[in-house]
C-alpha positions as CSV (number, residue, x, y, z in Angstrom):
1,M,-1.0,3.1,14.8
2,D,2.1,3.4,17.2
3,G,4.1,6.6,17.3
4,Y,6.6,5.4,14.6
5,D,4.0,4.9,11.9
6,R,2.6,8.7,12.8
7,K,6.1,10.4,12.2
8,V,7.0,8.3,9.2
9,L,3.3,9.3,7.7
10,H,3.8,13.1,8.6
11,D,7.3,12.9,7.0
12,Y,6.2,11.3,3.6
13,C,2.6,12.1,3.3
14,R,1.0,14.9,2.3
15,R,-2.2,16.7,4.0
16,D,-4.2,15.1,1.0
17,G,-2.9,11.8,1.9
18,R,-1.2,11.0,-0.9
19,L,2.6,10.2,-0.5
20,K,5.3,12.3,-1.6
21,T,7.6,9.7,-2.0
22,I,8.1,5.8,-1.5
23,P,10.5,5.2,1.4
24,A,13.7,3.2,0.6
25,Q,14.2,2.3,4.3
26,R,12.6,-1.2,4.9
27,K,11.0,-0.1,8.0
28,K,9.5,3.6,6.8
29,L,8.3,1.8,3.8
30,D,6.8,-1.2,5.8
31,A,5.1,1.7,7.6
32,V,3.7,3.5,4.8
33,L,2.5,0.0,3.6
34,R,0.5,-0.5,6.9
35,Y,-0.9,3.2,6.1
36,V,-1.7,2.3,2.2
37,V,-3.3,-1.1,2.9
38,K,-6.3,0.1,4.8
39,A,-7.6,1.2,1.4
40,F,-8.5,-2.5,0.9
41,D,-11.3,-4.2,2.6
42,A,-10.2,-7.5,4.2
43,G,-12.4,-10.5,2.5
44,K,-13.0,-8.8,-0.7
45,R,-10.9,-9.4,-3.9
46,Y,-9.9,-6.7,-6.3
47,S,-8.9,-6.5,-10.2
48,E,-4.9,-5.5,-11.0
49,K,-6.9,-2.8,-12.8
50,K,-8.9,-1.9,-9.3
51,V,-5.9,-2.3,-7.3
52,N,-4.1,0.3,-9.3
53,E,-7.0,2.9,-9.2
54,I,-6.9,2.9,-5.5
55,L,-3.1,2.6,-5.4
56,A,-2.8,5.5,-7.6
57,G,-5.1,7.9,-5.2
58,Y,-1.4,7.3,-2.9
59,H,1.3,7.7,-5.5
60,E,1.8,7.5,-9.4
61,D,3.8,4.3,-8.9
62,T,1.1,2.0,-8.9
63,A,3.6,-0.8,-9.7
64,T,5.9,-0.7,-6.8
65,L,3.1,0.0,-4.3
66,R,1.4,-2.9,-5.3
67,R,4.8,-5.3,-5.5
68,E,5.9,-4.2,-2.1
69,L,2.1,-4.6,-0.7
70,V,2.6,-8.3,-1.8
71,G,5.8,-8.5,-0.7
72,A,5.0,-7.5,2.9
73,G,2.6,-9.9,3.1
74,L,-0.2,-7.3,3.3
75,M,-1.8,-8.5,0.3
76,A,-2.0,-11.6,-2.0
77,R,-2.9,-12.5,-5.1
78,E,-3.4,-15.4,-7.8
79,S,-0.5,-16.5,-9.6
80,D,-1.6,-15.2,-12.8
81,G,-2.1,-12.1,-11.4
82,S,-6.0,-12.0,-11.8
83,A,-6.8,-11.2,-8.3
84,Y,-5.6,-9.6,-5.2
85,W,-6.9,-9.5,-1.8
86,R,-6.2,-8.4,1.7
87,V,-4.3,-10.6,4.0
88,E,-5.4,-10.5,7.9
């Protein structure tokens, strides 16, 4: 993790690792997404329910986090939303 990511996470995360808020600025959001995606194992497929359970540990707005992870290319999903996986 570089210095910028560390600073953003310091500003946006509580001591327990949960997000205070989801950043609106793209560069800061990308830093947060790089942090959140580490909760998912490479090569493993997750149901939407499981993705939401994991993301709920970071912030209650799981839909936004899920959509942003896919949009940033850090995760991919089946076209019907039945499975998600981390992109390496």
